[in-house]
C-alpha positions as CSV (number, residue, x, y, z in Angstrom):
1,M,-24.8,27.8,-16.3
2,F,-26.3,24.4,-15.7
3,E,-28.8,25.1,-18.5
4,I,-26.0,24.4,-21.0
5,F,-26.0,20.7,-20.0
6,Q,-29.8,20.5,-20.7
7,A,-29.7,22.5,-24.0
8,D,-30.1,20.7,-27.3
9,L,-27.7,22.7,-29.4
10,G,-27.7,20.2,-32.3
11,S,-24.8,19.5,-34.7
12,G,-23.0,17.1,-32.4
13,P,-21.2,17.6,-29.1
14,T,-18.7,20.3,-30.1
15,P,-20.9,23.4,-29.7
16,K,-22.0,22.3,-26.3
17,L,-18.4,21.4,-25.3
18,V,-17.1,24.9,-26.4
19,L,-20.1,26.6,-24.6
20,I,-19.3,24.7,-21.4
21,A,-15.7,25.6,-21.6
22,L,-16.7,29.3,-22.0
23,A,-19.1,29.0,-19.1
24,D,-16.2,27.8,-17.0
25,F,-14.6,31.2,-17.4
26,A,-17.8,33.2,-17.1
27,A,-19.6,34.9,-14.2
28,D,-23.0,33.4,-13.3
29,D,-24.8,35.9,-15.5
30,G,-22.8,34.9,-18.6
31,T,-20.5,37.9,-18.6
32,S,-16.7,38.4,-18.2
33,V,-15.8,35.6,-20.6
34,Y,-12.4,36.4,-22.1
35,P,-10.3,33.3,-22.7
36,S,-8.2,33.2,-25.9
37,V,-9.1,30.9,-28.8
38,K,-6.0,28.9,-28.0
39,T,-7.1,28.5,-24.3
40,I,-10.6,27.3,-25.4
41,A,-9.1,25.0,-28.0
42,D,-6.7,23.4,-25.5
43,K,-9.4,23.0,-22.9
44,C,-11.7,21.3,-25.5
45,D,-9.0,19.3,-27.2
46,L,-9.8,21.0,-30.5
47,S,-7.8,22.8,-33.2
48,E,-7.8,26.5,-33.1
49,R,-9.5,26.5,-36.5
50,A,-12.3,24.2,-35.3
51,T,-12.7,26.4,-32.2
52,R,-13.1,29.6,-34.2
53,Y,-15.6,27.8,-36.5
54,T,-17.6,26.7,-33.5
55,L,-17.5,30.1,-31.9
56,R,-18.9,31.7,-35.1
57,K,-21.6,29.0,-35.1
58,L,-22.6,29.8,-31.6
59,Q,-22.7,33.5,-32.4
60,K,-24.9,32.9,-35.5
61,A,-27.3,30.8,-33.3
62,G,-27.6,33.8,-30.9
63,L,-26.1,31.9,-28.0
64,L,-22.9,33.9,-27.8
65,E,-22.0,37.5,-28.5
66,M,-18.5,39.0,-29.0
67,E,-18.4,42.1,-26.9
68,R,-14.9,43.1,-27.7
69,E,-12.5,42.2,-30.5
70,A,-9.0,41.0,-29.6
71,S,-6.1,43.4,-29.7
72,Q,-2.4,43.0,-29.3
73,H,-2.6,42.7,-25.5
74,T,-6.1,41.5,-24.8
75,S,-8.3,38.6,-25.7
76,R,-11.8,38.8,-27.2
77,R,-14.5,39.2,-24.6
78,Y,-17.7,37.1,-25.0
79,L,-21.2,37.2,-23.5
80,I,-23.2,34.0,-23.2
81,H,-26.9,34.7,-23.7
82,I,-28.4,32.6,-20.9
83,E,-32.0,33.1,-22.1
84,A,-31.2,31.9,-25.5
85,V,-29.5,28.8,-24.0
86,R,-32.6,28.2,-21.9
87,G,-34.7,28.5,-25.1
88,A,-32.6,25.7,-26.7
89,K,-33.7,23.3,-24.0
90,T,-35.9,21.2,-26.3
91,P,-35.5,17.5,-25.8
92,K,-34.4,15.4,-28.7
93,S,-37.2,13.5,-30.5
94,G,-38.0,10.2,-29.0
95,C,-36.3,11.0,-25.7
96,T,-37.7,12.3,-22.4
97,R,-35.3,13.2,-19.7
98,T,-35.3,15.4,-16.6
99,V,-32.7,16.0,-14.0
100,G,-32.1,12.9,-12.0
101,Q,-33.7,10.5,-14.5
102,R,-31.9,8.1,-16.8
103,H,-32.5,8.2,-20.6
104,R,-35.8,6.6,-21.5
105,S,-37.1,6.0,-25.0
106,T,-40.7,7.0,-25.8
107,S,-41.0,4.4,-28.6
108,A,-44.1,2.3,-28.9
109,S,-42.3,-0.8,-27.6
110,A,-41.1,1.0,-24.5
111,R,-44.6,2.3,-23.7
112,S,-46.4,-1.1,-24.0
113,V,-46.1,-2.1,-20.4
114,P,-49.0,-4.3,-19.2
Protein backbone atom coordinates (compact mmCIF):
# COMPACT_ATOMS: atom_id res chain seq x y z
CA MET A 1 0.00 0.00 0.00
CA PHE A 2 3.05 2.27 -0.10
CA GLU A 3 1.91 3.26 -3.61
CA ILE A 4 -0.75 5.51 -2.09
CA PHE A 5 1.92 7.81 -0.69
CA GLN A 6 3.44 8.23 -4.15
CA ALA A 7 0.15 8.64 -6.01
CA ASP A 8 -0.92 12.05 -7.25
CA LEU A 9 -4.64 11.94 -6.58
CA GLY A 10 -5.17 15.65 -7.14
CA SER A 11 -7.86 17.74 -5.40
CA GLY A 12 -5.91 18.36 -2.24
CA PRO A 13 -4.85 16.02 0.54
CA THR A 14 -8.27 14.68 1.59
CA PRO A 15 -8.63 11.86 -0.98
CA LYS A 16 -5.13 10.62 -0.19
CA LEU A 17 -5.78 10.82 3.55
CA VAL A 18 -9.00 8.80 3.25
CA LEU A 19 -7.33 6.24 0.99
CA ILE A 20 -4.46 5.86 3.47
CA ALA A 21 -6.97 5.39 6.30
CA LEU A 22 -8.75 2.69 4.27
CA ALA A 23 -5.43 1.02 3.45
CA ASP A 24 -4.71 0.85 7.16
CA PHE A 25 -7.68 -1.52 7.48
CA ALA A 26 -6.98 -3.45 4.25
CA ALA A 27 -5.09 -6.63 3.50
CA ASP A 28 -1.96 -6.17 1.37
CA ASP A 29 -3.92 -6.85 -1.82
CA GLY A 30 -6.45 -4.10 -1.08
CA THR A 31 -9.27 -6.41 0.03
CA SER A 32 -11.12 -6.82 3.34
CA VAL A 33 -11.69 -3.12 3.88
CA TYR A 34 -14.80 -2.64 5.98
CA PRO A 35 -14.56 0.27 8.43
CA SER A 36 -17.70 2.33 8.94
CA VAL A 37 -17.94 5.86 7.57
CA LYS A 38 -17.81 7.12 11.15
CA THR A 39 -14.60 5.20 11.83
CA ILE A 40 -12.96 6.61 8.69
CA ALA A 41 -14.19 10.11 9.54
CA ASP A 42 -12.83 9.89 13.08
CA LYS A 43 -9.49 8.55 11.86
CA CYS A 44 -9.13 11.36 9.29
CA ASP A 45 -10.58 14.11 11.49
CA LEU A 46 -13.32 14.77 8.92
CA SER A 47 -17.07 15.07 9.12
CA GLU A 48 -19.07 12.03 8.07
CA ARG A 49 -20.48 14.05 5.18
CA ALA A 50 -17.01 15.00 3.91
CA THR A 51 -15.94 11.37 4.27
CA ARG A 52 -18.90 10.08 2.24
CA TYR A 53 -18.20 12.71 -0.43
CA THR A 54 -14.54 11.69 -0.62
CA LEU A 55 -15.41 7.98 -0.79
CA ARG A 56 -17.72 8.70 -3.75
CA LYS A 57 -14.96 10.73 -5.37
CA LEU A 58 -12.48 7.86 -4.99
CA GLN A 59 -15.05 5.46 -6.46
CA LYS A 60 -15.67 7.72 -9.47
CA ALA A 61 -11.90 7.92 -10.02
CA GLY A 62 -11.77 4.10 -10.14
CA LEU A 63 -9.47 3.82 -7.12
CA LEU A 64 -12.05 2.30 -4.80
CA GLU A 65 -14.98 -0.06 -5.25
CA MET A 66 -17.81 -0.79 -2.87
CA GLU A 67 -18.16 -4.58 -2.76
CA ARG A 68 -21.05 -4.70 -0.29
CA GLU A 69 -23.59 -2.15 0.90
CA ALA A 70 -24.02 -1.56 4.60
CA SER A 71 -26.86 -3.29 6.37
CA GLN A 72 -28.26 -3.02 9.86
CA HIS A 73 -25.46 -5.10 11.39
CA THR A 74 -22.58 -4.75 8.93
CA SER A 75 -20.45 -2.00 7.43
CA ARG A 76 -19.82 -1.43 3.78
CA ARG A 77 -16.95 -3.44 2.37
CA TYR A 78 -14.53 -1.75 0.00
CA LEU A 79 -11.85 -2.88 -2.43
CA ILE A 80 -8.86 -0.65 -3.16
CA HIS A 81 -7.77 -0.98 -6.79
CA ILE A 82 -3.99 -1.16 -6.34
CA GLU A 83 -3.26 -1.03 -10.09
CA ALA A 84 -5.34 2.14 -10.47
CA VAL A 85 -3.44 3.69 -7.56
CA ARG A 86 -0.16 2.76 -9.23
CA GLY A 87 -1.42 4.40 -12.41
CA ALA A 88 -2.01 7.63 -10.49
CA LYS A 89 1.71 7.87 -9.69
CA THR A 90 2.38 10.81 -11.99
CA PRO A 91 4.57 13.47 -10.43
CA LYS A 92 3.15 16.95 -10.11
CA SER A 93 4.39 19.37 -12.74
CA GLY A 94 7.67 21.08 -11.91
CA CYS A 95 8.56 18.46 -9.35
CA THR A 96 10.77 15.40 -9.54
CA ARG A 97 10.87 13.16 -6.54
CA THR A 98 11.79 9.57 -5.88
CA VAL A 99 11.89 7.59 -2.70
CA GLY A 100 14.64 8.86 -0.44
CA GLN A 101 15.05 12.22 -2.22
CA ARG A 102 13.98 15.61 -1.03
CA HIS A 103 11.65 17.80 -3.08
CA ARG A 104 13.58 19.41 -5.93
CA SER A 105 12.16 21.95 -8.37
CA THR A 106 12.88 21.57 -12.07
CA SER A 107 12.51 25.27 -12.84
CA ALA A 108 15.09 26.95 -15.04
CA SER A 109 16.75 28.73 -12.11
CA ALA A 110 17.20 25.43 -10.28
CA ARG A 111 18.82 23.81 -13.34
CA SER A 112 21.33 26.59 -14.02
CA VAL A 113 24.21 25.16 -12.02
CA PRO A 114 27.69 26.06 -13.45
